[in-house]
C-alpha positions, 0 to 999 in steps of 0.5 A: 436510054430509057425516060420514065415520067411520073405524077404526083397530085399535090392537094392545097387548101386554101382558107377563106372566111365567111358571115353568118349573118344573124337575124335581120343582118344582111351582108353588103357586098364588097365589105366584111361582115353584116353591115346592114340590118335588113328589112324585117318586121323588128327593124321599125318600132312603134308600129313602123313599117320597113320600105326600100329607100326610093333613093338608094335602092341599098338602105332601108327606111321605116314609114312611122305611124303619126306620133312618132320619128326616128331612122327606126320610129323609136321615139315619141313625137311630144 
């Protein structure tokens, strides 16, 4: 009795979605899409500056110039 061994290469395509974030946005590890604004000059309005939060390293906060307030320094103080 004679036995023959044959091999066959099989390729399989796996698809997965990757996000390419728009300018000013970044991905949050473990979440889909671009969930968080990155610290860019455009993030804070009216001359505010973006800085990492001291309490949560995954967040940024805007330091507003005098006369402005809001999460992104978007409101003028009356």
